[in-house]
PDB file of N, CA, C and O in Angstrom:
ATOM      1  N   MET A   1       0.991  -1.249  -0.154  1.00  0.00           N
ATOM      2  CA  MET A   1       0.037  -0.096  -0.045  1.00  0.00           C
ATOM      3  C   MET A   1       0.914   1.184   0.109  1.00  0.00           C
ATOM      4  O   MET A   1       1.728   1.301   1.025  1.00  0.00           O
ATOM      5  N   LEU A   2       0.678   2.226  -0.931  1.00  0.00           N
ATOM      6  CA  LEU A   2       1.312   3.392  -0.895  1.00  0.00           C
ATOM      7  C   LEU A   2       0.560   4.445  -0.125  1.00  0.00           C
ATOM      8  O   LEU A   2      -0.652   4.553  -0.312  1.00  0.00           O
ATOM      9  N   VAL A   3       1.207   5.256   0.756  1.00  0.00           N
ATOM     10  CA  VAL A   3       0.792   6.163   1.816  1.00  0.00           C
ATOM     11  C   VAL A   3       1.042   7.465   1.489  1.00  0.00           C
ATOM     12  O   VAL A   3       2.219   7.806   1.371  1.00  0.00           O
ATOM     13  N   LEU A   4       0.102   8.319   1.307  1.00  0.00           N
ATOM     14  CA  LEU A   4       0.228   9.672   0.950  1.00  0.00           C
ATOM     15  C   LEU A   4       0.619  10.387   2.288  1.00  0.00           C
ATOM     16  O   LEU A   4       0.111   9.971   3.330  1.00  0.00           O
ATOM     17  N   PRO A   5       1.472  11.413   2.315  1.00  0.00           N
ATOM     18  CA  PRO A   5       2.127  12.150   3.469  1.00  0.00           C
ATOM     19  C   PRO A   5       0.972  13.080   4.003  1.00  0.00           C
ATOM     20  O   PRO A   5      -0.071  13.248   3.372  1.00  0.00           O
ATOM     21  N   PRO A   6       1.238  13.656   5.187  1.00  0.00           N
ATOM     22  CA  PRO A   6       0.172  14.539   5.742  1.00  0.00           C
ATOM     23  C   PRO A   6       0.198  16.106   4.883  1.00  0.00           C
ATOM     24  O   PRO A   6      -0.742  16.901   4.917  1.00  0.00           O
ATOM     25  N   GLU A   7       1.215  16.279   4.290  1.00  0.00           N
ATOM     26  CA  GLU A   7       1.130  17.542   3.388  1.00  0.00           C
ATOM     27  C   GLU A   7       1.620  17.115   1.984  1.00  0.00           C
ATOM     28  O   GLU A   7       2.641  16.445   1.827  1.00  0.00           O
ATOM     29  N   LEU A   8       0.819  17.549   0.958  1.00  0.00           N
ATOM     30  CA  LEU A   8       1.417  17.359  -0.383  1.00  0.00           C
ATOM     31  C   LEU A   8       0.905  18.454  -1.246  1.00  0.00           C
ATOM     32  O   LEU A   8      -0.193  18.396  -1.800  1.00  0.00           O
ATOM     33  N   THR A   9       1.727  19.452  -1.344  1.00  0.00           N
ATOM     34  CA  THR A   9       1.622  20.595  -2.060  1.00  0.00           C
ATOM     35  C   THR A   9       2.607  20.623  -3.170  1.00  0.00           C
ATOM     36  O   THR A   9       3.439  19.719  -3.248  1.00  0.00           O
ATOM     37  N   HIS A  10       2.578  21.620  -4.063  1.00  0.00           N
ATOM     38  CA  HIS A  10       3.533  22.009  -5.123  1.00  0.00           C
ATOM     39  C   HIS A  10       5.045  21.647  -4.606  1.00  0.00           C
ATOM     40  O   HIS A  10       5.831  20.852  -5.123  1.00  0.00           O
ATOM     41  N   ALA A  11       5.215  22.389  -3.532  1.00  0.00           N
ATOM     42  CA  ALA A  11       6.634  22.084  -2.836  1.00  0.00           C
ATOM     43  C   ALA A  11       7.091  20.729  -2.615  1.00  0.00           C
ATOM     44  O   ALA A  11       8.229  20.387  -2.939  1.00  0.00           O
ATOM     45  N   GLN A  12       6.308  19.989  -2.112  1.00  0.00           N
ATOM     46  CA  GLN A  12       6.405  18.526  -1.872  1.00  0.00           C
ATOM     47  C   GLN A  12       6.323  17.548  -2.924  1.00  0.00           C
ATOM     48  O   GLN A  12       6.716  16.400  -2.713  1.00  0.00           O
ATOM     49  N   ALA A  13       5.806  17.924  -4.140  1.00  0.00           N
ATOM     50  CA  ALA A  13       5.338  16.890  -4.947  1.00  0.00           C
ATOM     51  C   ALA A  13       6.187  16.103  -5.875  1.00  0.00           C
ATOM     52  O   ALA A  13       5.919  14.984  -6.313  1.00  0.00           O
ATOM     53  N   GLY A  14       7.302  16.856  -6.139  1.00  0.00           N
ATOM     54  CA  GLY A  14       8.281  16.174  -6.907  1.00  0.00           C
ATOM     55  C   GLY A  14       8.892  15.054  -6.086  1.00  0.00           C
ATOM     56  O   GLY A  14       8.959  13.890  -6.482  1.00  0.00           O
ATOM     57  N   ALA A  15       9.350  15.510  -4.865  1.00  0.00           N
ATOM     58  CA  ALA A  15       9.957  14.478  -3.818  1.00  0.00           C
ATOM     59  C   ALA A  15       8.947  13.143  -3.494  1.00  0.00           C
ATOM     60  O   ALA A  15       9.261  11.953  -3.529  1.00  0.00           O
ATOM     61  N   CYS A  16       7.740  13.700  -3.194  1.00  0.00           N
ATOM     62  CA  CYS A  16       6.716  12.686  -2.916  1.00  0.00           C
ATOM     63  C   CYS A  16       6.531  11.780  -4.062  1.00  0.00           C
ATOM     64  O   CYS A  16       6.511  10.564  -3.876  1.00  0.00           O
ATOM     65  N   LEU A  17       6.395  12.294  -5.241  1.00  0.00           N
ATOM     66  CA  LEU A  17       6.295  11.455  -6.476  1.00  0.00           C
ATOM     67  C   LEU A  17       7.304  10.419  -6.515  1.00  0.00           C
ATOM     68  O   LEU A  17       7.006   9.229  -6.619  1.00  0.00           O
ATOM     69  N   GLN A  18       8.534  10.861  -6.431  1.00  0.00           N
ATOM     70  CA  GLN A  18       9.658   9.962  -6.665  1.00  0.00           C
ATOM     71  C   GLN A  18       9.510   8.708  -5.598  1.00  0.00           C
ATOM     72  O   GLN A  18       9.651   7.529  -5.922  1.00  0.00           O
ATOM     73  N   LEU A  19       9.228   9.138  -4.376  1.00  0.00           N
ATOM     74  CA  LEU A  19       9.250   8.232  -3.203  1.00  0.00           C
ATOM     75  C   LEU A  19       8.007   7.172  -3.482  1.00  0.00           C
ATOM     76  O   LEU A  19       8.090   5.977  -3.197  1.00  0.00           O
ATOM     77  N   LEU A  20       6.982   7.714  -4.008  1.00  0.00           N
ATOM     78  CA  LEU A  20       5.716   6.782  -4.358  1.00  0.00           C
ATOM     79  C   LEU A  20       5.951   5.930  -5.550  1.00  0.00           C
ATOM     80  O   LEU A  20       5.520   4.777  -5.592  1.00  0.00           O
ATOM     81  N   LEU A  21       6.626   6.470  -6.525  1.00  0.00           N
ATOM     82  CA  LEU A  21       6.895   5.539  -7.793  1.00  0.00           C
ATOM     83  C   LEU A  21       7.952   4.542  -7.407  1.00  0.00           C
ATOM     84  O   LEU A  21       7.940   3.464  -8.002  1.00  0.00           O
ATOM     85  N   GLN A  22       8.857   4.760  -6.495  1.00  0.00           N
ATOM     86  CA  GLN A  22       9.758   3.678  -6.146  1.00  0.00           C
ATOM     87  C   GLN A  22       8.849   2.526  -5.182  1.00  0.00           C
ATOM     88  O   GLN A  22       9.138   1.330  -5.218  1.00  0.00           O
ATOM     89  N   ALA A  23       7.884   2.985  -4.451  1.00  0.00           N
ATOM     90  CA  ALA A  23       7.183   2.186  -3.619  1.00  0.00           C
ATOM     91  C   ALA A  23       6.269   1.362  -4.553  1.00  0.00           C
ATOM     92  O   ALA A  23       5.993   0.187  -4.309  1.00  0.00           O
ATOM     93  N   LEU A  24       5.832   1.999  -5.582  1.00  0.00           N
ATOM     94  CA  LEU A  24       4.994   1.400  -6.427  1.00  0.00           C
ATOM     95  C   LEU A  24       5.547   0.263  -7.111  1.00  0.00           C
ATOM     96  O   LEU A  24       4.885  -0.763  -7.267  1.00  0.00           O
ATOM     97  N   GLN A  25       6.758   0.396  -7.539  1.00  0.00           N
ATOM     98  CA  GLN A  25       7.433  -0.764  -8.223  1.00  0.00           C
ATOM     99  C   GLN A  25       7.716  -1.996  -7.341  1.00  0.00           C
ATOM    100  O   GLN A  25       8.026  -3.087  -7.820  1.00  0.00           O
ATOM    101  N   ALA A  26       7.593  -1.759  -6.057  1.00  0.00           N
ATOM    102  CA  ALA A  26       7.860  -2.818  -4.994  1.00  0.00           C
ATOM    103  C   ALA A  26       6.515  -3.298  -4.847  1.00  0.00           C
ATOM    104  O   ALA A  26       6.513  -4.463  -4.448  1.00  0.00           O
ATOM    105  N   GLU A  27       5.479  -2.863  -5.010  1.00  0.00           N
ATOM    106  CA  GLU A  27       4.172  -3.398  -4.940  1.00  0.00           C
ATOM    107  C   GLU A  27       3.851  -4.724  -5.716  1.00  0.00           C
ATOM    108  O   GLU A  27       4.211  -4.881  -6.882  1.00  0.00           O
ATOM    109  N   THR A  28       3.179  -5.638  -5.032  1.00  0.00           N
ATOM    110  CA  THR A  28       2.905  -6.845  -6.106  1.00  0.00           C
ATOM    111  C   THR A  28       1.382  -6.900  -6.086  1.00  0.00           C
ATOM    112  O   THR A  28       0.707  -6.148  -5.382  1.00  0.00           O
ATOM    113  N   GLY A  29       0.895  -7.796  -6.866  1.00  0.00           N
ATOM    114  CA  GLY A  29      -0.538  -7.792  -7.090  1.00  0.00           C
ATOM    115  C   GLY A  29      -1.052  -7.062  -8.329  1.00  0.00           C
ATOM    116  O   GLY A  29      -0.280  -6.358  -8.979  1.00  0.00           O
ATOM    117  N   SER A  30      -2.338  -7.207  -8.677  1.00  0.00           N
ATOM    118  CA  SER A  30      -2.857  -6.628  -9.835  1.00  0.00           C
ATOM    119  C   SER A  30      -3.600  -5.217  -9.501  1.00  0.00           C
ATOM    120  O   SER A  30      -4.189  -4.568 -10.366  1.00  0.00           O
ATOM    121  N   GLN A  31      -3.489  -4.797  -8.042  1.00  0.00           N
ATOM    122  CA  GLN A  31      -4.076  -3.499  -7.975  1.00  0.00           C
ATOM    123  C   GLN A  31      -3.404  -2.922  -6.852  1.00  0.00           C
ATOM    124  O   GLN A  31      -3.191  -3.540  -5.809  1.00  0.00           O
ATOM    125  N   VAL A  32      -3.004  -1.494  -7.110  1.00  0.00           N
ATOM    126  CA  VAL A  32      -2.271  -0.868  -6.053  1.00  0.00           C
ATOM    127  C   VAL A  32      -3.108   0.091  -5.400  1.00  0.00           C
ATOM    128  O   VAL A  32      -3.747   0.905  -6.066  1.00  0.00           O
ATOM    129  N   VAL A  33      -3.164   0.056  -3.936  1.00  0.00           N
ATOM    130  CA  VAL A  33      -3.818   0.909  -3.101  1.00  0.00           C
ATOM    131  C   VAL A  33      -3.007   1.986  -2.584  1.00  0.00           C
ATOM    132  O   VAL A  33      -1.846   1.838  -2.202  1.00  0.00           O
ATOM    133  N   VAL A  34      -3.724   3.206  -2.580  1.00  0.00           N
ATOM    134  CA  VAL A  34      -3.077   4.465  -2.063  1.00  0.00           C
ATOM    135  C   VAL A  34      -3.924   4.791  -0.912  1.00  0.00           C
ATOM    136  O   VAL A  34      -5.148   4.734  -1.025  1.00  0.00           O
ATOM    137  N   ASP A  35      -3.397   5.106   0.112  1.00  0.00           N
ATOM    138  CA  ASP A  35      -3.973   5.489   1.442  1.00  0.00           C
ATOM    139  C   ASP A  35      -3.696   6.861   1.525  1.00  0.00           C
ATOM    140  O   ASP A  35      -2.537   7.271   1.591  1.00  0.00           O
ATOM    141  N   GLY A  36      -4.876   7.757   1.526  1.00  0.00           N
ATOM    142  CA  GLY A  36      -4.897   9.023   1.714  1.00  0.00           C
ATOM    143  C   GLY A  36      -5.357   9.569   3.051  1.00  0.00           C
ATOM    144  O   GLY A  36      -5.708  10.742   3.173  1.00  0.00           O
ATOM    145  N   SER A  37      -5.349   8.692   4.065  1.00  0.00           N
ATOM    146  CA  SER A  37      -5.869   9.031   5.339  1.00  0.00           C
ATOM    147  C   SER A  37      -5.123  10.186   6.250  1.00  0.00           C
ATOM    148  O   SER A  37      -5.690  10.942   7.038  1.00  0.00           O
ATOM    149  N   ALA A  38      -3.776  10.142   5.966  1.00  0.00           N
ATOM    150  CA  ALA A  38      -2.954  11.021   6.655  1.00  0.00           C
ATOM    151  C   ALA A  38      -3.047  12.413   6.044  1.00  0.00           C
ATOM    152  O   ALA A  38      -2.761  13.362   6.773  1.00  0.00           O
ATOM    153  N   LEU A  39      -3.411  12.636   4.796  1.00  0.00           N
ATOM    154  CA  LEU A  39      -3.350  13.770   4.006  1.00  0.00           C
ATOM    155  C   LEU A  39      -4.186  14.785   4.574  1.00  0.00           C
ATOM    156  O   LEU A  39      -5.390  14.559   4.686  1.00  0.00           O
ATOM    157  N   ALA A  40      -3.636  16.008   4.992  1.00  0.00           N
ATOM    158  CA  ALA A  40      -4.483  17.060   5.648  1.00  0.00           C
ATOM    159  C   ALA A  40      -4.152  18.454   4.911  1.00  0.00           C
ATOM    160  O   ALA A  40      -4.955  19.385   4.849  1.00  0.00           O
ATOM    161  N   THR A  41      -3.122  18.465   4.474  1.00  0.00           N
ATOM    162  CA  THR A  41      -2.735  19.923   3.637  1.00  0.00           C
ATOM    163  C   THR A  41      -2.250  19.561   2.264  1.00  0.00           C
ATOM    164  O   THR A  41      -1.218  18.906   2.113  1.00  0.00           O
ATOM    165  N   PHE A  42      -3.104  20.050   1.099  1.00  0.00           N
ATOM    166  CA  PHE A  42      -2.828  19.799  -0.278  1.00  0.00           C
ATOM    167  C   PHE A  42      -3.371  20.761  -0.937  1.00  0.00           C
ATOM    168  O   PHE A  42      -4.201  21.539  -0.467  1.00  0.00           O
ATOM    169  N   ASP A  43      -2.827  20.774  -2.364  1.00  0.00           N
ATOM    170  CA  ASP A  43      -3.159  21.645  -3.463  1.00  0.00           C
ATOM    171  C   ASP A  43      -3.633  20.613  -4.518  1.00  0.00           C
ATOM    172  O   ASP A  43      -3.937  19.458  -4.221  1.00  0.00           O
ATOM    173  N   SER A  44      -3.672  21.111  -5.751  1.00  0.00           N
ATOM    174  CA  SER A  44      -3.994  20.467  -6.934  1.00  0.00           C
ATOM    175  C   SER A  44      -2.911  19.380  -7.270  1.00  0.00           C
ATOM    176  O   SER A  44      -3.167  18.330  -7.860  1.00  0.00           O
ATOM    177  N   SER A  45      -1.488  19.815  -6.755  1.00  0.00           N
ATOM    178  CA  SER A  45      -0.537  19.096  -7.104  1.00  0.00           C
ATOM    179  C   SER A  45      -0.783  17.516  -6.552  1.00  0.00           C
ATOM    180  O   SER A  45      -0.264  16.570  -7.144  1.00  0.00           O
ATOM    181  N   ALA A  46      -1.492  17.361  -5.548  1.00  0.00           N
ATOM    182  CA  ALA A  46      -1.803  16.000  -4.859  1.00  0.00           C
ATOM    183  C   ALA A  46      -2.397  15.268  -5.995  1.00  0.00           C
ATOM    184  O   ALA A  46      -1.977  14.137  -6.236  1.00  0.00           O
ATOM    185  N   LEU A  47      -3.435  15.848  -6.801  1.00  0.00           N
ATOM    186  CA  LEU A  47      -3.976  15.028  -7.982  1.00  0.00           C
ATOM    187  C   LEU A  47      -3.103  14.759  -9.051  1.00  0.00           C
ATOM    188  O   LEU A  47      -3.288  13.727  -9.696  1.00  0.00           O
ATOM    189  N   ALA A  48      -2.083  15.598  -9.375  1.00  0.00           N
ATOM    190  CA  ALA A  48      -1.221  15.299 -10.385  1.00  0.00           C
ATOM    191  C   ALA A  48      -0.184  14.248  -9.815  1.00  0.00           C
ATOM    192  O   ALA A  48       0.273  13.478 -10.660  1.00  0.00           O
ATOM    193  N   VAL A  49       0.196  14.117  -8.699  1.00  0.00           N
ATOM    194  CA  VAL A  49       0.893  12.812  -8.257  1.00  0.00           C
ATOM    195  C   VAL A  49       0.163  11.575  -8.335  1.00  0.00           C
ATOM    196  O   VAL A  49       0.695  10.566  -8.797  1.00  0.00           O
ATOM    197  N   LEU A  50      -1.145  11.586  -7.869  1.00  0.00           N
ATOM    198  CA  LEU A  50      -1.966  10.506  -7.856  1.00  0.00           C
ATOM    199  C   LEU A  50      -2.224  10.068  -9.263  1.00  0.00           C
ATOM    200  O   LEU A  50      -2.320   8.875  -9.553  1.00  0.00           O
ATOM    201  N   LEU A  51      -2.338  11.053 -10.155  1.00  0.00           N
ATOM    202  CA  LEU A  51      -2.619  10.663 -11.655  1.00  0.00           C
ATOM    203  C   LEU A  51      -1.324   9.912 -12.149  1.00  0.00           C
ATOM    204  O   LEU A  51      -1.426   8.801 -12.669  1.00  0.00           O
ATOM    205  N   GLU A  52      -0.146  10.513 -11.986  1.00  0.00           N
ATOM    206  CA  GLU A  52       1.019   9.981 -12.456  1.00  0.00           C
ATOM    207  C   GLU A  52       1.290   8.593 -11.748  1.00  0.00           C
ATOM    208  O   GLU A  52       1.949   7.752 -12.359  1.00  0.00           O
ATOM    209  N   CYS A  53       0.827   8.333 -10.532  1.00  0.00           N
ATOM    210  CA  CYS A  53       0.999   7.012  -9.842  1.00  0.00           C
ATOM    211  C   CYS A  53       0.038   6.130 -10.747  1.00  0.00           C
ATOM    212  O   CYS A  53       0.432   5.008 -11.065  1.00  0.00           O
ATOM    213  N   ARG A  54      -1.029   6.514 -11.118  1.00  0.00           N
ATOM    214  CA  ARG A  54      -2.096   5.771 -11.866  1.00  0.00           C
ATOM    215  C   ARG A  54      -1.464   5.469 -13.233  1.00  0.00           C
ATOM    216  O   ARG A  54      -1.563   4.314 -13.647  1.00  0.00           O
ATOM    217  N   ARG A  55      -0.868   6.322 -13.926  1.00  0.00           N
ATOM    218  CA  ARG A  55      -0.311   6.031 -15.216  1.00  0.00           C
ATOM    219  C   ARG A  55       0.736   5.105 -15.220  1.00  0.00           C
ATOM    220  O   ARG A  55       0.970   4.407 -16.207  1.00  0.00           O
ATOM    221  N   THR A  56       1.494   5.041 -14.002  1.00  0.00           N
ATOM    222  CA  THR A  56       2.700   4.084 -13.829  1.00  0.00           C
ATOM    223  C   THR A  56       2.043   2.906 -13.497  1.00  0.00           C
ATOM    224  O   THR A  56       2.510   1.879 -13.990  1.00  0.00           O
ATOM    225  N   ALA A  57       1.019   2.805 -12.740  1.00  0.00           N
ATOM    226  CA  ALA A  57       0.340   1.459 -12.356  1.00  0.00           C
ATOM    227  C   ALA A  57      -0.094   0.790 -13.801  1.00  0.00           C
ATOM    228  O   ALA A  57       0.303  -0.313 -14.176  1.00  0.00           O
ATOM    229  N   LEU A  58      -0.894   1.569 -14.474  1.00  0.00           N
ATOM    230  CA  LEU A  58      -1.484   0.926 -15.784  1.00  0.00           C
ATOM    231  C   LEU A  58      -0.209   0.530 -16.666  1.00  0.00           C
ATOM    232  O   LEU A  58      -0.117  -0.604 -17.135  1.00  0.00           O
ATOM    233  N   TYR A  59       0.556   1.290 -16.827  1.00  0.00           N
ATOM    234  CA  TYR A  59       1.725   0.857 -17.566  1.00  0.00           C
ATOM    235  C   TYR A  59       2.267  -0.546 -17.076  1.00  0.00           C
ATOM    236  O   TYR A  59       2.588  -1.346 -17.956  1.00  0.00           O
ATOM    237  N   GLY A  60       2.382  -0.868 -15.917  1.00  0.00           N
ATOM    238  CA  GLY A  60       2.581  -2.356 -15.493  1.00  0.00           C
ATOM    239  C   GLY A  60       1.358  -3.223 -15.253  1.00  0.00           C
ATOM    240  O   GLY A  60       1.305  -4.123 -14.415  1.00  0.00           O
ATOM    241  N   ASP A  61       0.356  -2.849 -16.094  1.00  0.00           N
ATOM    242  CA  ASP A  61      -0.863  -3.682 -16.196  1.00  0.00           C
ATOM    243  C   ASP A  61      -1.627  -3.971 -14.736  1.00  0.00           C
ATOM    244  O   ASP A  61      -2.194  -5.026 -14.452  1.00  0.00           O
ATOM    245  N   ARG A  62      -1.513  -2.781 -13.863  1.00  0.00           N
ATOM    246  CA  ARG A  62      -2.297  -2.870 -12.472  1.00  0.00           C
ATOM    247  C   ARG A  62      -3.009  -1.746 -12.498  1.00  0.00           C
ATOM    248  O   ARG A  62      -2.739  -0.739 -13.153  1.00  0.00           O
ATOM    249  N   GLY A  63      -4.040  -1.932 -11.693  1.00  0.00           N
ATOM    250  CA  GLY A  63      -5.073  -0.888 -11.497  1.00  0.00           C
ATOM    251  C   GLY A  63      -4.604   0.036 -10.106  1.00  0.00           C
ATOM    252  O   GLY A  63      -3.637  -0.288  -9.417  1.00  0.00           O
ATOM    253  N   LEU A  64      -5.358   1.091  -9.859  1.00  0.00           N
ATOM    254  CA  LEU A  64      -4.852   1.754  -8.817  1.00  0.00           C
ATOM    255  C   LEU A  64      -6.272   2.415  -8.226  1.00  0.00           C
ATOM    256  O   LEU A  64      -7.052   3.050  -8.936  1.00  0.00           O
ATOM    257  N   VAL A  65      -6.464   2.161  -6.836  1.00  0.00           N
ATOM    258  CA  VAL A  65      -7.624   2.581  -6.172  1.00  0.00           C
ATOM    259  C   VAL A  65      -7.093   3.627  -5.040  1.00  0.00           C
ATOM    260  O   VAL A  65      -5.915   3.519  -4.698  1.00  0.00           O
ATOM    261  N   VAL A  66      -7.802   4.507  -4.518  1.00  0.00           N
ATOM    262  CA  VAL A  66      -7.483   5.283  -3.470  1.00  0.00           C
ATOM    263  C   VAL A  66      -8.358   5.198  -2.187  1.00  0.00           C
ATOM    264  O   VAL A  66      -9.566   5.431  -2.222  1.00  0.00           O
ATOM    265  N   LYS A  67      -7.727   4.872  -1.111  1.00  0.00           N
ATOM    266  CA  LYS A  67      -8.590   4.707   0.216  1.00  0.00           C
ATOM    267  C   LYS A  67      -8.387   5.804   1.049  1.00  0.00           C
ATOM    268  O   LYS A  67      -7.273   6.293   1.233  1.00  0.00           O
ATOM    269  N   ALA A  68      -9.481   6.239   1.595  1.00  0.00           N
ATOM    270  CA  ALA A  68      -9.440   7.595   2.536  1.00  0.00           C
ATOM    271  C   ALA A  68      -9.187   8.758   1.787  1.00  0.00           C
ATOM    272  O   ALA A  68      -8.446   9.559   2.357  1.00  0.00           O
ATOM    273  N   LEU A  69      -9.552   9.047   0.783  1.00  0.00           N
ATOM    274  CA  LEU A  69      -9.085  10.277   0.045  1.00  0.00           C
ATOM    275  C   LEU A  69      -9.831  11.410   0.773  1.00  0.00           C
ATOM    276  O   LEU A  69     -11.029  11.231   0.992  1.00  0.00           O
ATOM    277  N   PRO A  70      -9.288  12.485   1.146  1.00  0.00           N
ATOM    278  CA  PRO A  70     -10.115  13.485   1.736  1.00  0.00           C
ATOM    279  C   PRO A  70     -11.251  13.984   0.808  1.00  0.00           C
ATOM    280  O   PRO A  70     -11.145  14.044  -0.417  1.00  0.00           O
ATOM    281  N   ALA A  71     -12.451  14.368   1.584  1.00  0.00           N
ATOM    282  CA  ALA A  71     -13.449  14.653   0.721  1.00  0.00           C
ATOM    283  C   ALA A  71     -13.137  15.957  -0.102  1.00  0.00           C
ATOM    284  O   ALA A  71     -13.578  16.009  -1.250  1.00  0.00           O
ATOM    285  N   SER A  72     -12.453  16.952   0.366  1.00  0.00           N
ATOM    286  CA  SER A  72     -12.254  18.181  -0.293  1.00  0.00           C
ATOM    287  C   SER A  72     -11.438  17.898  -1.407  1.00  0.00           C
ATOM    288  O   SER A  72     -11.625  18.642  -2.369  1.00  0.00           O
ATOM    289  N   LEU A  73     -10.408  16.839  -1.559  1.00  0.00           N
ATOM    290  CA  LEU A  73      -9.514  16.432  -2.638  1.00  0.00           C
ATOM    291  C   LEU A  73     -10.386  15.678  -3.595  1.00  0.00           C
ATOM    292  O   LEU A  73     -10.199  15.822  -4.803  1.00  0.00           O
ATOM    293  N   ALA A  74     -11.325  14.884  -3.145  1.00  0.00           N
ATOM    294  CA  ALA A  74     -12.304  14.225  -4.089  1.00  0.00           C
ATOM    295  C   ALA A  74     -13.225  14.984  -4.927  1.00  0.00           C
ATOM    296  O   ALA A  74     -13.626  14.688  -6.053  1.00  0.00           O
ATOM    297  N   GLN A  75     -13.558  16.216  -4.069  1.00  0.00           N
ATOM    298  CA  GLN A  75     -14.326  17.222  -4.799  1.00  0.00           C
ATOM    299  C   GLN A  75     -13.642  17.967  -5.838  1.00  0.00           C
ATOM    300  O   GLN A  75     -14.245  18.323  -6.851  1.00  0.00           O
ATOM    301  N   LEU A  76     -12.190  18.270  -5.607  1.00  0.00           N
ATOM    302  CA  LEU A  76     -11.294  18.876  -6.373  1.00  0.00           C
ATOM    303  C   LEU A  76     -11.224  17.794  -7.652  1.00  0.00           C
ATOM    304  O   LEU A  76     -11.327  18.271  -8.782  1.00  0.00           O
ATOM    305  N   ALA A  77     -11.092  16.694  -7.534  1.00  0.00           N
ATOM    306  CA  ALA A  77     -10.942  15.721  -8.586  1.00  0.00           C
ATOM    307  C   ALA A  77     -12.250  15.799  -9.440  1.00  0.00           C
ATOM    308  O   ALA A  77     -12.120  15.794 -10.664  1.00  0.00           O
ATOM    309  N   GLN A  78     -13.445  15.868  -8.917  1.00  0.00           N
ATOM    310  CA  GLN A  78     -14.560  15.943  -9.401  1.00  0.00           C
ATOM    311  C   GLN A  78     -14.622  17.164 -10.306  1.00  0.00           C
ATOM    312  O   GLN A  78     -14.996  17.117 -11.478  1.00  0.00           O
ATOM    313  N   LEU A  79     -14.218  18.283  -9.655  1.00  0.00           N
ATOM    314  CA  LEU A  79     -14.231  19.510 -10.412  1.00  0.00           C
ATOM    315  C   LEU A  79     -13.234  19.591 -11.743  1.00  0.00           C
ATOM    316  O   LEU A  79     -13.388  20.283 -12.749  1.00  0.00           O
ATOM    317  N   TYR A  80     -12.371  18.841 -11.485  1.00  0.00           N
ATOM    318  CA  TYR A  80     -11.172  18.823 -12.715  1.00  0.00           C
ATOM    319  C   TYR A  80     -11.687  17.687 -13.658  1.00  0.00           C
ATOM    320  O   TYR A  80     -11.018  17.464 -14.667  1.00  0.00           O
ATOM    321  N   GLY A  81     -12.784  16.967 -13.431  1.00  0.00           N
ATOM    322  CA  GLY A  81     -13.166  15.794 -14.177  1.00  0.00           C
ATOM    323  C   GLY A  81     -12.340  14.662 -14.315  1.00  0.00           C
ATOM    324  O   GLY A  81     -12.310  14.039 -15.376  1.00  0.00           O
ATOM    325  N   VAL A  82     -11.537  14.280 -13.148  1.00  0.00           N
ATOM    326  CA  VAL A  82     -10.680  13.036 -13.073  1.00  0.00           C
ATOM    327  C   VAL A  82     -11.118  12.251 -12.004  1.00  0.00           C
ATOM    328  O   VAL A  82     -10.358  11.360 -11.625  1.00  0.00           O
ATOM    329  N   HIS A  83     -12.155  12.399 -11.460  1.00  0.00           N
ATOM    330  CA  HIS A  83     -12.637  11.575 -10.244  1.00  0.00           C
ATOM    331  C   HIS A  83     -12.723  10.279 -10.706  1.00  0.00           C
ATOM    332  O   HIS A  83     -12.211   9.414  -9.996  1.00  0.00           O
ATOM    333  N   GLU A  84     -13.344   9.895 -11.906  1.00  0.00           N
ATOM    334  CA  GLU A  84     -13.346   8.453 -12.369  1.00  0.00           C
ATOM    335  C   GLU A  84     -12.108   7.876 -12.548  1.00  0.00           C
ATOM    336  O   GLU A  84     -12.087   6.646 -12.540  1.00  0.00           O
ATOM    337  N   LEU A  85     -10.967   8.527 -12.724  1.00  0.00           N
ATOM    338  CA  LEU A  85      -9.680   8.086 -12.729  1.00  0.00           C
ATOM    339  C   LEU A  85      -8.987   7.519 -11.611  1.00  0.00           C
ATOM    340  O   LEU A  85      -8.011   6.768 -11.636  1.00  0.00           O
ATOM    341  N   LEU A  86      -9.747   8.069 -10.418  1.00  0.00           N
ATOM    342  CA  LEU A  86      -9.140   7.747  -9.100  1.00  0.00           C
ATOM    343  C   LEU A  86     -10.205   7.015  -8.207  1.00  0.00           C
ATOM    344  O   LEU A  86     -10.617   7.618  -7.216  1.00  0.00           O
ATOM    345  N   PRO A  87     -10.646   5.846  -8.467  1.00  0.00           N
ATOM    346  CA  PRO A  87     -11.676   5.252  -7.848  1.00  0.00           C
ATOM    347  C   PRO A  87     -11.400   4.938  -6.420  1.00  0.00           C
ATOM    348  O   PRO A  87     -10.268   4.601  -6.075  1.00  0.00           O
ATOM    349  N   ALA A  88     -12.413   5.036  -5.550  1.00  0.00           N
ATOM    350  CA  ALA A  88     -12.232   4.967  -3.927  1.00  0.00           C
ATOM    351  C   ALA A  88     -12.539   3.441  -3.649  1.00  0.00           C
ATOM    352  O   ALA A  88     -13.345   2.712  -4.227  1.00  0.00           O
ATOM    353  N   VAL A  89     -11.691   3.159  -2.623  1.00  0.00           N
ATOM    354  CA  VAL A  89     -12.063   1.689  -1.957  1.00  0.00           C
ATOM    355  C   VAL A  89     -12.225   1.884  -0.673  1.00  0.00           C
ATOM    356  O   VAL A  89     -11.567   2.806  -0.191  1.00  0.00           O
ATOM    357  N   ASP A  90     -13.016   1.192   0.130  1.00  0.00           N
ATOM    358  CA  ASP A  90     -13.251   1.253   1.679  1.00  0.00           C
ATOM    359  C   ASP A  90     -11.990   0.492   2.287  1.00  0.00           C
ATOM    360  O   ASP A  90     -11.874   0.365   3.505  1.00  0.00           O
TER     361      ASP A  90
END
């Protein structure tokens, strides 16, 4: 499971993405789960990071789902029209 940090803004996006992509490579199974429960401070860069993780997972013939995505980030994803690309899981 990939875990998002408590803060994911433009300032942290590059470093966070690199760490998540490294962790994604170590994941096994047909579906990668991203846990967003710790995420408290974010901007639209968080969506960019999630979408790049999704692209990388799909490139490896795996799916990606998001667990505990903050409601306001889910609303932002819907506003940008990308919410269907980041399906939620309980």
